[in-house]
C-alpha positions in Angstrom: 52.5 115.1 78.7 55.3 115.0 76.1 57.8 118.4 76.1 58.9 119.8 73.2 62.1 118.5 73.1 60.5 115.0 72.8 58.2 116.3 69.9 61.7 117.6 67.9 64.1 114.8 68.0 60.3 111.9 67.2 59.6 114.7 63.5 63.2 114.3 62.9 63.0 110.7 63.4 59.6 110.3 61.3 61.8 112.4 59.2 64.0 110.6 58.8 64.0 106.4 59.1 60.2 107.4 57.3 61.1 110.2 54.8 58.1 111.4 56.2 57.0 115.0 55.0 57.6 117.5 58.1 53.9 118.0 57.3 53.1 115.2 57.9 55.2 113.8 60.5 54.0 116.9 62.8 50.3 115.5 62.2 51.3 111.9 63.4 53.2 113.1 66.4 50.5 117.1 67.8 53.3 118.9 67.0 53.0 122.1 65.4 56.1 123.2 63.1 56.2 126.7 64.7 57.3 124.3 67.7 59.6 122.5 65.6 61.0 125.1 63.3 61.6 127.3 66.2 65.1 127.1 67.5 66.4 129.3 70.8 67.7 132.5 71.3 68.5 132.3 74.9 72.3 132.3 75.6 74.3 129.3 76.5 73.9 128.1 79.8 77.0 126.5 80.5 78.5 128.5 83.2 76.5 128.4 85.0 75.4 124.5 85.0 78.9 124.0 85.6 78.5 125.4 88.7 75.2 124.1 89.7 76.8 120.8 89.3 79.8 121.6 90.9 77.7 123.5 94.7 75.3 120.1 94.4 78.0 117.7 93.9 80.0 119.3 97.0 76.7 119.4 99.5 75.2 116.4 98.8 71.5 117.4 100.8 71.0 121.2 99.4 68.2 121.8 97.1 67.7 124.0 95.3 66.6 126.7 97.0 70.1 126.4 98.9 72.2 125.8 95.9 70.0 129.6 95.5 71.0 131.1 98.2 75.1 129.9 97.2 74.7 130.9 93.7 72.9 134.3 95.1 75.6 135.3 97.1 78.2 134.1 94.5 76.2 137.1 92.4 74.0 135.1 90.3 70.9 137.5 89.1 69.9 134.3 87.3 66.0 133.2 89.4 64.7 130.4 91.6 62.9 128.9 88.9 65.8 129.4 86.3 67.6 127.6 89.2 64.8 124.9 89.4 64.7 124.4 85.4 68.6 124.0 85.7 68.4 121.9 88.6 65.9 119.4 87.1 67.3 119.4 83.3 71.0 118.3 85.7 69.4 115.8 87.4 70.6 117.1 90.6 67.4 115.5 92.7 68.2 115.0 96.7 68.7 111.4 97.4 66.0 111.0 99.8 67.9 109.1 103.3 66.6 106.0 105.4 63.2 106.0 107.1 64.3 105.9 110.7 62.8 103.6 113.6 60.8 105.5 116.0 61.0 105.9 119.2 58.2 104.5 121.0 55.8 106.9 123.5 55.5 110.9 123.0 58.0 113.7 123.2 57.3 117.3 124.8 57.1 119.5 122.7 60.0 122.2 122.3 59.1 125.5 124.3 60.1 128.0 120.9 61.2 131.6 124.1 60.2 135.2 123.0 63.8 136.9 123.1 66.9 136.2 121.0 69.0 133.7 122.1 67.5 132.4 125.5 68.3 129.0 123.8 71.0 127.3 121.6 72.1 125.0 119.1 74.7 123.4 117.7 74.7 122.8 114.0 76.8 120.0 113.0 77.9 118.8 109.4 79.2 115.6 109.3 82.6 114.6 107.0 84.1 111.4 107.3 88.0 111.5 107.2 89.2 108.6 103.9 90.8 106.0 106.2 86.6 106.4 107.3 87.0 108.2 110.7 84.5 110.3 111.6 84.4 113.8 112.6 82.3 117.2 113.0 83.9 121.0 110.8 80.7 123.4 113.3 78.6 124.7 110.6 79.7 129.2 109.1 78.6 128.6 105.5 75.7 126.0 105.0 72.5 128.9 105.1 69.4 127.9 107.2 66.1 128.1 106.0 64.1 128.5 109.6 67.0 132.2 109.7 65.1 132.5 106.8 68.3 131.2 104.5 71.0 132.7 106.7 73.9 131.6 108.1 73.6 131.0 112.1 76.0 134.0 112.3 75.2 136.5 110.1 71.3 136.0 111.9 72.9 136.4 114.9 74.6 139.7 114.0 70.6 140.6 112.3 69.6 140.1 115.9 71.8 141.4 118.0 71.9 144.7 115.6 68.0 144.8 116.4 68.7 144.0 119.6 70.6 147.6 119.8 68.8 149.4 117.9 66.1 149.0 120.2 68.1 149.3 123.2 69.0 153.1 121.7 66.6 155.6 123.3 67.8 158.1 120.3 66.1 155.6 118.2 62.6 155.0 119.2 62.5 158.9 120.2 59.2 160.2 118.4 59.2 164.1 116.0 57.6 166.6 117.7 54.1 166.8 117.1 53.0 170.2 116.3 55.3 172.8 113.9 57.8 174.6 114.9 57.2 178.5 115.6 57.7 180.9 112.3 60.4 182.3 112.1 61.1 185.8 114.1 58.1 184.0 116.5 59.4 184.4 119.9 56.5 183.2 122.6 53.3 181.2 122.0 51.2 184.4 123.4 52.4 185.8 120.6 51.3 183.2 118.4 47.8 183.4 119.5 47.8 187.1 119.8 48.6 187.4 116.0 46.1 184.6 115.5 
C-alpha cells in the first residue's frame, strides 16, 4: 500500500512532467484531491528527531521501546506511538546479530527463586578502546525489560522499599472494625442500656 507522501509526490510528478491537471493526475494515481492539498498542522519534530538519533547512535542495540524509556526519563511527553513513527521514519532499526552456533545437548532450566536477592546476576555492557582492547563499564543506565524497564539499581531500591514496608508491623496493622463510641459514652453497658 502506498502512503500519502508517495501519492503526493506522484501527482506532483505527473503535473510537472506531463502537464496534467490535478484532477486527472489524482484519478491516475488513485488519490483523493483533499489528501493531495492537505498541509500538516503538526509542529516540527526536528529537536525530538535529533535527540532520538543521538540516543540511537549512542546505544545501537536499543530498540524504540528502550529509547522511549530514556526519552521519557529526560522529560519528553510524547507517547510511544509517536516515538515509534519517528523511529521508523529515521530508519533507526537495530542491526540483527549473526546467529550463534547452538550448543549440543539439553540445558537444565534456571530455577526462579521466590524471594528477592536469592540469586544475583551481573549485567555488563561491552565496549572497546580505540586501540582495540576490550573492556566491560557494569550497567547503571540501561533499562531492563525484565525489570519493568527500570535500571538494576532502581529495581533493587524498589524491592528494598517494598521489603521494608512488609517488615514494618505498623504498616500491616488493620484498622478497627467497630466504629468508635459516641461522645460522652464511657462504657459498652451504657450503649446497651440506651439502645
